[in-house]
LOMILO-399427 format. One record per residue (C-alpha): residue number from 1; residue in one letter; chain; x, y, z. Coordinates in steps of 0.001 Angstrom, whole numbers. Example, Ala and Ser with C-alpha at 12.3 -4.5 7.8 and 13.67 -1.06 7.14 Angstrom:
2
LUMKOL  pos  code  unit       px       py       pz
LUMKOL    1     a     A    12300    -4500     7800
LUMKOL    2     s     A    13670    -1060     7140
END
This chain:
301
LUMKOL  pos  code  unit       px       py       pz
LUMKOL    1     x     A    29051    14970   -25562
LUMKOL    2     x     A    25329    14949   -26397
LUMKOL    3     x     A    22287    16968   -25387
LUMKOL    4     x     A    20979    13894   -23548
LUMKOL    5     x     A    24255    13736   -21573
LUMKOL    6     x     A    23740    17322   -20464
LUMKOL    7     x     A    20064    16853   -19638
LUMKOL    8     x     A    20820    13803   -17482
LUMKOL    9     x     A    23735    15566   -15788
LUMKOL   10     x     A    21572    18562   -14850
LUMKOL   11     x     A    18871    16213   -13528
LUMKOL   12     x     A    21440    14372   -11390
LUMKOL   13     x     A    22793    17621    -9935
LUMKOL   14     x     A    19286    18731    -8971
LUMKOL   15     x     A    18182    15390    -7594
LUMKOL   16     x     A    21457    14640    -5845
LUMKOL   17     x     A    21024    11009    -6801
LUMKOL   18     x     A    21837     8793    -9751
LUMKOL   19     x     A    19227     6237    -8776
LUMKOL   20     x     A    16439     8837    -8492
LUMKOL   21     x     A    17160    10024   -12031
LUMKOL   22     x     A    17281     6434   -13257
LUMKOL   23     x     A    13809     5829   -11807
LUMKOL   24     x     A    12507     9022   -13391
LUMKOL   25     x     A    13900     8052   -16797
LUMKOL   26     x     A    12944     4394   -16404
LUMKOL   27     x     A    16479     3200   -17047
LUMKOL   28     x     A    19326     1667   -15053
LUMKOL   29     x     A    21616     3583   -12699
LUMKOL   30     x     A    24539     2366   -14882
LUMKOL   31     x     A    22967     4092   -17905
LUMKOL   32     x     A    22709     7380   -15982
LUMKOL   33     x     A    26309     6979   -14818
LUMKOL   34     x     A    27480     6524   -18424
LUMKOL   35     x     A    26069     9895   -19387
LUMKOL   36     x     A    28074    11543   -16602
LUMKOL   37     x     A    31232     9602   -17359
LUMKOL   38     x     A    31047    10627   -21019
LUMKOL   39     x     A    30947    14268   -19972
LUMKOL   40     x     A    33894    13735   -17598
LUMKOL   41     x     A    35912    12206   -20420
LUMKOL   42     x     A    35082    15112   -22720
LUMKOL   43     x     A    35890    17799   -20148
LUMKOL   44     x     A    38797    16030   -18476
LUMKOL   45     x     A    37579    16873   -14958
LUMKOL   46     x     A    35558    15206   -12261
LUMKOL   47     x     A    31996    16535   -12249
LUMKOL   48     x     A    30348    14707    -9341
LUMKOL   49     x     A    31434    13930    -5820
LUMKOL   50     x     A    29965    10926    -4013
LUMKOL   51     x     A    28624    11487     -480
LUMKOL   52     x     A    26985     9144     2057
LUMKOL   53     x     A    23555    10152      749
LUMKOL   54     x     A    23916    10642    -2974
LUMKOL   55     x     A    26100    12930    -5081
LUMKOL   56     x     A    26836    16633    -5364
LUMKOL   57     x     A    28502    18527    -8227
LUMKOL   58     x     A    32142    19472    -7830
LUMKOL   59     x     A    33182    23043    -8463
LUMKOL   60     x     A    33668    22164   -12135
LUMKOL   61     x     A    30346    20363   -12100
LUMKOL   62     x     A    28546    23476   -10837
LUMKOL   63     x     A    30047    25512   -13687
LUMKOL   64     x     A    28873    22971   -16259
LUMKOL   65     x     A    25449    22555   -14635
LUMKOL   66     x     A    24753    26319   -14691
LUMKOL   67     x     A    25777    26628   -18348
LUMKOL   68     x     A    23940    23460   -19393
LUMKOL   69     x     A    20725    24386   -17588
LUMKOL   70     x     A    20691    27801   -19230
LUMKOL   71     x     A    21405    26365   -22636
LUMKOL   72     x     A    18770    23637   -22339
LUMKOL   73     x     A    16136    26159   -21213
LUMKOL   74     x     A    16933    28356   -24211
LUMKOL   75     x     A    16823    25384   -26598
LUMKOL   76     x     A    13508    24193   -25128
LUMKOL   77     x     A    12054    27625   -25653
LUMKOL   78     x     A    13237    27702   -29244
LUMKOL   79     x     A    11735    24288   -29966
LUMKOL   80     x     A     8432    25291   -28377
LUMKOL   81     x     A     8286    28458   -30441
LUMKOL   82     x     A     9100    26581   -33603
LUMKOL   83     x     A     6219    24212   -32878
LUMKOL   84     x     A     3926    27190   -32286
LUMKOL   85     x     A     4970    28690   -35615
LUMKOL   86     x     A     4065    25445   -37325
LUMKOL   87     x     A      840    24836   -35350
LUMKOL   88     x     A     -292    28435   -35041
LUMKOL   89     x     A    -2209    29368   -31875
LUMKOL   90     x     A    -2110    25884   -30475
LUMKOL   91     x     A      -19    23726   -28196
LUMKOL   92     x     A     -186    23267   -24443
LUMKOL   93     x     A      693    24830   -21089
LUMKOL   94     x     A     1855    22400   -18401
LUMKOL   95     x     A     1415    23458   -14783
LUMKOL   96     x     A     2386    21836   -11462
LUMKOL   97     x     A      -37    22677    -8640
LUMKOL   98     x     A    -1070    21629    -5155
LUMKOL   99     x     A    -4202    19534    -4632
LUMKOL  100     x     A    -6596    22486    -4234
LUMKOL  101     x     A    -4720    25205    -6119
LUMKOL  102     x     A    -6909    25329    -9214
LUMKOL  103     x     A   -10127    25719    -7172
LUMKOL  104     x     A    -8786    28474    -4920
LUMKOL  105     x     A    -6491    30464    -7210
LUMKOL  106     x     A    -7156    29597   -10851
LUMKOL  107     x     A   -10798    28731   -11518
LUMKOL  108     x     A   -11784    32080   -13031
LUMKOL  109     x     A    -8475    32380   -14861
LUMKOL  110     x     A    -8800    28912   -16430
LUMKOL  111     x     A   -12216    29850   -17856
LUMKOL  112     x     A   -10921    33220   -19140
LUMKOL  113     x     A    -7827    31637   -20691
LUMKOL  114     x     A    -9866    28960   -22437
LUMKOL  115     x     A   -12104    31626   -23939
LUMKOL  116     x     A    -9142    33692   -25146
LUMKOL  117     x     A    -7001    30717   -26346
LUMKOL  118     x     A    -9392    27909   -27294
LUMKOL  119     x     A    -6744    25900   -29164
LUMKOL  120     x     A    -4218    25771   -26294
LUMKOL  121     x     A    -4613    22848   -23932
LUMKOL  122     x     A    -3961    23084   -20205
LUMKOL  123     x     A    -2268    20197   -18418
LUMKOL  124     x     A    -2192    20155   -14589
LUMKOL  125     x     A      111    17915   -12584
LUMKOL  126     x     A     -781    17628    -8894
LUMKOL  127     x     A     2124    17643    -6440
LUMKOL  128     x     A     2073    17252    -2653
LUMKOL  129     x     A     4187    20306    -1765
LUMKOL  130     x     A     6051    23298    -3122
LUMKOL  131     x     A     9258    21276    -2847
LUMKOL  132     x     A     7720    18568    -5053
LUMKOL  133     x     A     6624    21279    -7502
LUMKOL  134     x     A    10218    22530    -7698
LUMKOL  135     x     A    11494    19020    -8394
LUMKOL  136     x     A     8845    18424   -11055
LUMKOL  137     x     A     9599    21726   -12684
LUMKOL  138     x     A    13328    21125   -12773
LUMKOL  139     x     A    13137    17539   -14019
LUMKOL  140     x     A    10388    17621   -16642
LUMKOL  141     x     A     8799    19568   -19484
LUMKOL  142     x     A     6525    21520   -17135
LUMKOL  143     x     A     6221    25231   -17847
LUMKOL  144     x     A     5016    26661   -14536
LUMKOL  145     x     A     4440    25733   -10907
LUMKOL  146     x     A     2146    27465    -8408
LUMKOL  147     x     A     3958    27460    -5085
LUMKOL  148     x     A     4199    28916    -1624
LUMKOL  149     x     A     7237    31164    -1843
LUMKOL  150     x     A    10142    30166      348
LUMKOL  151     x     A    13924    30129      361
LUMKOL  152     x     A    15740    30477    -2981
LUMKOL  153     x     A    16039    27265    -4997
LUMKOL  154     x     A    18949    26808    -7358
LUMKOL  155     x     A    17859    26878   -10983
LUMKOL  156     x     A    14351    28136   -10180
LUMKOL  157     x     A    12951    31655   -10344
LUMKOL  158     x     A    10123    32518    -7947
LUMKOL  159     x     A     7706    35382    -8541
LUMKOL  160     x     A     5151    36473    -5880
LUMKOL  161     x     A     1581    37085    -7004
LUMKOL  162     x     A     -345    37704    -3774
LUMKOL  163     x     A       21    37716      -26
LUMKOL  164     x     A    -2361    35735     2153
LUMKOL  165     x     A    -3012    36972     5689
LUMKOL  166     x     A    -3346    34313     8420
LUMKOL  167     x     A    -6670    33577    10134
LUMKOL  168     x     A    -7785    31455    13056
LUMKOL  169     x     A   -10457    28990    11973
LUMKOL  170     x     A   -12809    27926    14790
LUMKOL  171     x     A   -16296    26608    15196
LUMKOL  172     x     A   -19059    29164    15825
LUMKOL  173     x     A   -19434    28408    19547
LUMKOL  174     x     A   -15700    28710    20278
LUMKOL  175     x     A   -14894    31485    22832
LUMKOL  176     x     A   -12590    33126    20285
LUMKOL  177     x     A   -15152    33112    17440
LUMKOL  178     x     A   -16685    36497    18234
LUMKOL  179     x     A   -13462    38504    18256
LUMKOL  180     x     A   -12711    41071    15577
LUMKOL  181     x     A    -9114    39782    15588
LUMKOL  182     x     A    -6814    37681    17719
LUMKOL  183     x     A    -3202    38429    18693
LUMKOL  184     x     A     -845    35564    18058
LUMKOL  185     x     A      290    35774    21686
LUMKOL  186     x     A    -3256    34832    22749
LUMKOL  187     x     A    -2806    31495    21007
LUMKOL  188     x     A      342    30480    22894
LUMKOL  189     x     A      187    26873    24052
LUMKOL  190     x     A    -3187    26227    22377
LUMKOL  191     x     A    -3502    22858    20622
LUMKOL  192     x     A    -4031    23365    16922
LUMKOL  193     x     A    -4583    21339    13784
LUMKOL  194     x     A    -1140    21195    12207
LUMKOL  195     x     A     -534    22143     8575
LUMKOL  196     x     A     1401    19626     6475
LUMKOL  197     x     A     4612    19239     8545
LUMKOL  198     x     A     7034    19374     5595
LUMKOL  199     x     A     5226    22138     3721
LUMKOL  200     x     A     6564    25633     3026
LUMKOL  201     x     A     3418    27130     4596
LUMKOL  202     x     A     4010    25262     7857
LUMKOL  203     x     A     7647    26384     7915
LUMKOL  204     x     A     6554    29989     7237
LUMKOL  205     x     A     4011    29866    10055
LUMKOL  206     x     A     6577    28450    12464
LUMKOL  207     x     A     9028    31239    11564
LUMKOL  208     x     A     6385    33943    11849
LUMKOL  209     x     A     5396    32674    15276
LUMKOL  210     x     A     9010    32375    16393
LUMKOL  211     x     A     9514    36060    15541
LUMKOL  212     x     A     6772    36832    18073
LUMKOL  213     x     A     7928    34287    20634
LUMKOL  214     x     A     4761    32215    20154
LUMKOL  215     x     A     4690    28422    20328
LUMKOL  216     x     A     1800    26205    19302
LUMKOL  217     x     A     1026    22628    20331
LUMKOL  218     x     A     -509    20223    17843
LUMKOL  219     x     A    -2667    17128    18163
LUMKOL  220     x     A    -3851    16616    14552
LUMKOL  221     x     A    -2029    16837    11235
LUMKOL  222     x     A    -3568    17323     7784
LUMKOL  223     x     A    -2378    17175     4195
LUMKOL  224     x     A    -3833    20489     2965
LUMKOL  225     x     A    -5496    23755     4008
LUMKOL  226     x     A    -9000    22649     3009
LUMKOL  227     x     A    -8853    19655     5339
LUMKOL  228     x     A    -7752    21898     8218
LUMKOL  229     x     A   -10745    24178     7577
LUMKOL  230     x     A   -13138    21204     7443
LUMKOL  231     x     A   -11869    19746    10731
LUMKOL  232     x     A   -12214    23139    12384
LUMKOL  233     x     A   -15762    23467    11059
LUMKOL  234     x     A   -16574    20004    12476
LUMKOL  235     x     A   -15357    21132    15851
LUMKOL  236     x     A   -12342    18824    15922
LUMKOL  237     x     A    -9861    21579    16686
LUMKOL  238     x     A    -8698    25061    15834
LUMKOL  239     x     A    -6575    25815    12785
LUMKOL  240     x     A    -4284    28651    11726
LUMKOL  241     x     A    -4517    28822     7951
LUMKOL  242     x     A    -3996    31352     5146
LUMKOL  243     x     A    -7061    33394     4155
LUMKOL  244     x     A    -7780    31878      724
LUMKOL  245     x     A    -9290    33918    -2102
LUMKOL  246     x     A   -13065    34183    -1836
LUMKOL  247     x     A   -13246    33768     1927
LUMKOL  248     x     A   -14795    36597     3953
LUMKOL  249     x     A   -12430    37599     6760
LUMKOL  250     x     A   -13704    38105     9374
LUMKOL  251     x     A   -16711    36097     8337
LUMKOL  252     x     A   -19034    33166     8564
LUMKOL  253     x     A   -18630    30016     6502
LUMKOL  254     x     A   -21432    27736     7727
LUMKOL  255     x     A   -20516    26696    11259
LUMKOL  256     x     A   -16989    28022    10746
LUMKOL  257     x     A   -15684    31381    11920
LUMKOL  258     x     A   -12528    33018    10499
LUMKOL  259     x     A   -10774    35458    12829
LUMKOL  260     x     A    -7862    37587    11504
LUMKOL  261     x     A    -4396    37195    12997
LUMKOL  262     x     A    -2891    40540    11889
LUMKOL  263     x     A      302    40208    13940
LUMKOL  264     x     A     1514    37229    11882
LUMKOL  265     x     A     3585    37940     8767
LUMKOL  266     x     A     1522    37064     5639
LUMKOL  267     x     A     2226    34094     3407
LUMKOL  268     x     A     3334    34764     -183
LUMKOL  269     x     A     2180    32570    -3036
LUMKOL  270     x     A     2910    32777    -6743
LUMKOL  271     x     A     4744    31295    -9694
LUMKOL  272     x     A     7928    29349   -10060
LUMKOL  273     x     A     9636    28724   -13420
LUMKOL  274     x     A    13031    27653   -14624
LUMKOL  275     x     A    13461    30970   -16473
LUMKOL  276     x     A    10878    33665   -17090
LUMKOL  277     x     A    12494    34765   -20321
LUMKOL  278     x     A    12366    31174   -21583
LUMKOL  279     x     A     8601    30786   -21158
LUMKOL  280     x     A     6564    30200   -24293
LUMKOL  281     x     A     4078    32980   -25188
LUMKOL  282     x     A     1170    30744   -24234
LUMKOL  283     x     A     2649    29869   -20842
LUMKOL  284     x     A     3372    33522   -20146
LUMKOL  285     x     A     -183    34401   -21131
LUMKOL  286     x     A    -1602    31827   -18731
LUMKOL  287     x     A      653    33019   -15887
LUMKOL  288     x     A     -409    36632   -16496
LUMKOL  289     x     A    -4119    35630   -16601
LUMKOL  290     x     A    -3885    33818   -13279
LUMKOL  291     x     A    -1919    36671   -11696
LUMKOL  292     x     A    -4449    39256   -12776
LUMKOL  293     x     A    -7354    37123   -11605
LUMKOL  294     x     A    -5732    36713    -8172
LUMKOL  295     x     A    -5210    40414    -7764
LUMKOL  296     x     A    -8959    40990    -8286
LUMKOL  297     x     A   -10023    38236    -5850
LUMKOL  298     x     A    -7861    39050    -2828
LUMKOL  299     x     A    -9272    37825      515
LUMKOL  300     x     A   -11805    40297     1898
LUMKOL  301     x     A   -10678    42122     5005
END
């Protein structure tokens, strides 16, 4: 049994696929399978169960995965700290983010962190969704991921940083533009610009509307919040989006008007990590800097 065997096994359990891990590691599926088989020979039990769409850990496999993931995280932390002892105040912080995360949530914090820790590099990896951020975090050497908080994810700890109220984005001449606020019920059956269909924010919005018995219709779909705001400003539809830091709500953004939707449950965003207590000091410092910056730039109300 080797550390590589355990790393590969944990990756397979999280991905639910031997072939996906093989692609990630740039090796053959047979090579990935050999790692798992070696562990099964050592332990004397079956660790994976094949299903029509991939594999899942057996009961014994879940026990080993939990212990291996915890041990690997602790070992990774120790190795990072050893490097920091050798290199001093240097090294890197690796962060998974959405396409516009840095601009909306981290710009001031990145500047402040660079001034305080000039020898620590920041590496950002752009992912298309919170789910993709979870996968990247679990299967790589990333330290942190900025995500929209959702349901619990095995092997990942989520920590909220701020709540974003929902707003209706419309063009200035829209009949709803002059309102101080809009009740979600007033939007029933309106056609809206749809948030990314598989995103956590879209799922949260659907659930918040379902609580109020509100249903939306959609005729346009976008990949991110900024595109939804742009299309609304161009008069190509209305959009229900989170009130991002720095936006005045209610307020005027060029030809765009942002109208609060106070009856909708806010959206939580924040950090995801494999283990908070396994973060390196530099990664923890960056997370704290971003969190503090966000708390001082909450959307105006």
